[in-house]
Backbone bond lengths (Angstrom), bond angles and torsions (degrees), N, CA, C in turn:
res aa  C-N    CA-C-N  psi(-1)  N-CA   C-N-CA  omega(-1)  CA-C   N-CA-C  phi
1 M - - - 1.446 - - 1.528 108.11 -
2 D 1.336 116.48 129.66 1.460 120.15 179.05 1.527 110.32 -100.43
3 G 1.324 115.77 177.78 1.457 121.13 -175.78 1.519 113.61 -61.02
4 A 1.339 117.64 -40.01 1.469 121.33 -179.56 1.523 110.87 -65.72
5 Q 1.325 116.88 -42.46 1.469 120.81 178.51 1.527 110.70 -64.68
6 L 1.315 116.06 -39.88 1.458 120.07 -179.78 1.529 110.88 -67.30
7 L 1.322 117.43 -41.63 1.461 120.72 176.60 1.523 110.13 -60.13
8 E 1.307 116.89 -44.97 1.472 121.23 178.34 1.531 110.73 -59.01
9 Y 1.327 116.48 -42.72 1.466 120.80 178.81 1.534 110.43 -63.16
10 C 1.326 116.54 -44.34 1.465 120.82 179.61 1.521 111.56 -61.46
11 L 1.329 116.39 -44.64 1.457 120.59 -175.47 1.524 113.14 -73.35
12 A 1.330 117.34 -12.16 1.470 121.03 176.54 1.531 111.45 -79.55
13 K 1.317 117.11 -9.72 1.469 121.34 179.16 1.532 109.45 -70.83
14 P 1.336 117.90 145.99 1.472 120.15 178.76 1.532 111.94 -57.40
15 G 1.319 116.01 127.63 1.456 121.36 177.28 1.513 115.41 77.15
16 A 1.330 117.81 1.88 1.469 120.87 -177.70 1.526 110.32 -77.05
17 W 1.322 114.62 145.47 1.455 120.15 176.99 1.521 110.01 -150.26
18 Q 1.320 114.92 155.08 1.463 122.17 -177.66 1.513 110.04 -91.17
19 D 1.323 116.27 139.95 1.453 121.83 176.96 1.523 108.37 -139.42
20 E 1.318 115.70 162.22 1.461 122.71 175.23 1.528 107.47 -134.28
21 P 1.348 116.45 75.64 1.466 119.64 -175.00 1.528 113.63 -67.25
22 W 1.308 116.35 -24.09 1.464 122.20 176.26 1.508 106.39 -127.66
23 E 1.301 117.80 138.69 1.459 121.90 -175.36 1.530 111.64 -51.26
24 G 1.326 115.29 121.38 1.454 121.50 177.40 1.511 114.98 85.22
25 D 1.325 118.68 -2.15 1.464 121.78 -179.68 1.518 109.90 -109.38
26 V 1.324 116.08 109.35 1.464 121.90 -179.13 1.520 109.11 -90.66
27 V 1.332 115.39 135.61 1.459 121.45 176.79 1.520 109.08 -131.57
28 A 1.328 115.38 157.53 1.463 121.45 171.56 1.516 106.43 -108.80
29 K 1.330 115.33 131.28 1.462 121.16 -178.28 1.518 110.40 -122.18
30 V 1.312 114.16 157.31 1.459 122.05 167.31 1.523 104.26 -131.82
31 G 1.328 115.89 131.82 1.455 117.86 -168.59 1.513 107.23 61.51
32 D 1.317 116.78 -130.80 1.461 119.60 177.61 1.527 112.12 -109.79
33 K 1.344 117.01 18.66 1.466 121.93 -175.89 1.530 111.47 -114.88
34 I 1.308 115.77 141.20 1.470 122.43 177.74 1.524 109.59 -78.19
35 F 1.349 116.28 134.97 1.456 119.77 171.47 1.526 112.18 -118.38
36 A 1.345 117.66 -9.66 1.468 120.61 176.42 1.528 109.68 -152.65
37 F 1.335 115.72 129.49 1.456 123.08 172.39 1.525 105.57 -98.33
38 L 1.329 118.05 113.19 1.465 121.59 -171.56 1.516 111.73 -104.37
39 G 1.331 115.51 123.57 1.450 121.69 176.29 1.519 109.60 -119.00
40 D 1.315 116.06 176.34 1.463 120.10 178.70 1.520 111.56 -68.79
41 T 1.331 116.68 -33.90 1.465 119.99 -174.35 1.529 113.40 -120.58
42 S 1.343 116.95 -0.74 1.463 119.25 -178.00 1.526 110.66 -154.46
43 V 1.323 114.43 168.01 1.460 121.42 176.08 1.528 108.14 -138.70
44 G 1.323 116.14 140.28 1.460 121.10 175.05 1.514 108.71 -102.95
45 L 1.331 116.24 126.90 1.466 121.99 -176.98 1.517 110.97 -136.12
46 K 1.319 115.86 151.60 1.466 121.65 172.50 1.528 106.22 -76.77
47 C 1.330 116.46 113.30 1.469 121.39 -172.89 1.526 113.12 -112.98
48 G 1.310 116.86 12.43 1.456 119.98 178.74 1.508 110.87 174.15
49 R 1.321 115.69 162.18 1.471 119.77 178.78 1.519 111.51 -74.36
50 S 1.326 115.89 -17.82 1.461 121.02 -178.73 1.524 108.97 -144.32
51 R 1.306 115.85 171.19 1.456 120.94 176.63 1.524 110.04 -62.64
52 E 1.335 116.76 -37.65 1.467 120.56 -179.06 1.532 110.86 -61.45
53 E 1.330 118.02 -44.11 1.469 120.81 177.86 1.526 110.95 -64.28
54 A 1.324 117.13 -44.07 1.464 121.33 -178.55 1.527 111.58 -66.35
55 D 1.330 116.63 -28.04 1.464 120.16 179.55 1.522 113.36 -66.63
56 E 1.321 117.76 -21.13 1.470 119.83 176.85 1.524 109.89 -57.01
57 L 1.325 116.88 -41.39 1.462 121.30 -179.79 1.526 111.30 -69.30
58 T 1.322 117.28 -35.50 1.470 119.32 179.11 1.529 110.98 -68.60
59 R 1.322 116.96 -27.97 1.475 119.71 177.16 1.528 111.44 -73.97
60 V 1.333 116.81 -35.25 1.467 120.80 -179.91 1.529 111.17 -73.79
61 Y 1.338 116.85 -39.71 1.470 122.42 -177.49 1.530 110.13 -125.27
62 P 1.335 117.97 67.23 1.476 120.03 -173.19 1.530 114.50 -62.54
63 N 1.320 118.44 -25.40 1.462 120.53 -178.76 1.520 113.26 -89.71
64 D 1.338 117.44 -12.03 1.463 120.54 -173.86 1.523 114.73 -125.79
65 V 1.317 118.14 -1.02 1.469 121.74 178.72 1.526 108.53 -135.37
66 A 1.331 115.29 132.33 1.470 120.74 178.31 1.525 108.83 -143.21
67 A 1.303 115.77 158.80 1.462 120.80 175.86 1.523 108.99 -63.77
68 S 1.319 116.56 138.56 1.464 121.49 177.53 1.527 110.24 -69.15
69 A 1.318 115.13 143.88 1.463 119.54 174.39 1.526 108.58 -64.40
70 Y 1.293 116.40 143.79 1.470 125.13 175.71 1.524 114.36 70.36
71 I 1.344 118.88 -48.35 1.467 120.25 -175.26 1.525 112.76 -108.31
72 G 1.303 117.51 6.10 1.459 121.48 -179.60 1.509 113.42 -59.40
73 R 1.322 116.28 -32.54 1.472 119.19 -178.90 1.522 112.09 -65.86
74 Y 1.339 116.42 -15.50 1.463 121.03 178.38 1.532 112.55 -95.97
75 G 1.320 117.54 11.43 1.462 121.36 176.87 1.522 115.07 95.52
76 W 1.325 117.47 16.21 1.466 121.10 178.76 1.526 110.08 -93.91
77 N 1.334 116.30 137.07 1.461 123.30 177.12 1.519 110.34 -123.49
78 V 1.322 116.01 155.06 1.461 123.41 169.78 1.521 106.83 -104.23
79 I 1.339 116.39 127.52 1.459 122.18 -176.74 1.522 108.38 -118.06
80 T 1.322 116.66 128.10 1.456 122.58 178.73 1.520 109.58 -72.66
81 L 1.337 115.99 129.16 1.462 120.59 176.89 1.527 109.27 -79.77
82 G 1.311 116.84 141.47 1.457 121.34 179.87 1.515 113.33 77.57
83 G 1.319 116.83 9.95 1.462 121.26 179.37 1.514 111.21 -94.04
84 A 1.313 115.72 -146.96 1.466 121.45 -174.63 1.524 113.62 -77.40
85 V 1.340 118.26 -17.57 1.466 120.04 -179.41 1.529 108.42 -74.50
86 P 1.342 117.62 116.06 1.470 120.48 -178.69 1.532 112.06 -63.03
87 G 1.335 116.02 151.65 1.455 121.89 -179.02 1.519 113.37 -55.28
88 D 1.333 117.04 -41.03 1.471 120.02 179.48 1.524 110.69 -63.53
89 D 1.323 116.84 -40.69 1.461 120.63 177.89 1.527 110.81 -66.07
90 L 1.322 116.58 -38.84 1.456 120.90 179.18 1.531 110.61 -64.01
91 R 1.322 116.97 -43.09 1.464 120.27 176.74 1.526 110.73 -62.18
92 E 1.320 117.03 -40.02 1.466 120.92 177.82 1.533 110.79 -63.90
93 L 1.323 117.12 -38.40 1.468 120.72 177.70 1.524 111.20 -66.78
94 V 1.332 117.49 -38.18 1.467 120.90 174.60 1.523 109.31 -61.35
95 D 1.337 116.33 -45.81 1.475 120.77 179.12 1.525 110.86 -57.67
96 Q 1.319 116.75 -44.48 1.461 121.35 -179.11 1.525 111.48 -65.81
97 S 1.328 117.25 -41.39 1.454 121.43 179.01 1.532 109.80 -63.93
98 Y 1.314 116.27 -46.65 1.464 121.88 178.20 1.533 110.10 -58.26
99 D 1.327 116.60 -49.74 1.471 120.92 -178.83 1.527 111.71 -60.60
100 A 1.333 116.75 -40.69 1.466 120.54 -179.88 1.523 110.91 -63.44
101 I 1.318 117.01 -39.58 1.462 120.69 -179.54 1.530 110.37 -72.73
102 V 1.319 117.32 -42.04 1.472 120.32 178.80 1.525 110.36 -59.36
103 R 1.328 117.33 -41.24 1.473 120.75 179.79 1.526 112.35 -59.83
104 K 1.333 116.85 -29.26 1.461 120.82 -178.53 1.535 113.10 -85.34
105 L 1.323 116.65 -12.81 1.463 119.59 -179.80 1.530 109.85 -73.81
106 P 1.337 117.15 147.93 1.465 118.96 171.63 1.534 108.76 -60.16
107 K 1.300 117.60 147.11 1.471 120.57 -177.61 1.514 112.45 -53.38
108 S 1.316 116.94 -34.58 1.481 120.17 -179.12 1.526 112.71 -67.41
109 K 1.353 117.87 -18.55 1.472 121.02 -178.29 1.526 112.54 -106.15
110 R 1.320 117.80 -0.53 1.461 120.55 -179.89 1.523 109.86 -76.67
111 P 1.347 116.31 141.77 1.460 119.19 177.55 1.521 110.83 -65.99
112 T 1.307 116.39 149.26 1.464 120.72 -178.30 1.515 111.87 -96.74
113 G 1.340 118.50 -12.76 1.455 120.95 -175.46 1.423 114.44 -88.36
């Protein structure tokens, strides 16, 4: 799965939209919260409620998953696209990141679809 395919998958989620809060950095948001940081060769996703949960993925794919800079302590990982993480697993991780962010949104800002 490449970056364009992943962006398309992210934007197909209910209420998802593309933003560029920093020049050249594309993100997928739901409501006003980011659920995916999209790069050409990697994606940043919320992979656990804590660093300990997110570290499970880094142990399985040590060469292709690492803690995100700055926000890694909150369970965010950077995943290399086209690496050892299978496409189905990557889509599942996007789903989990999206769901985690939606749960934190106020009910009035949650997508209805």
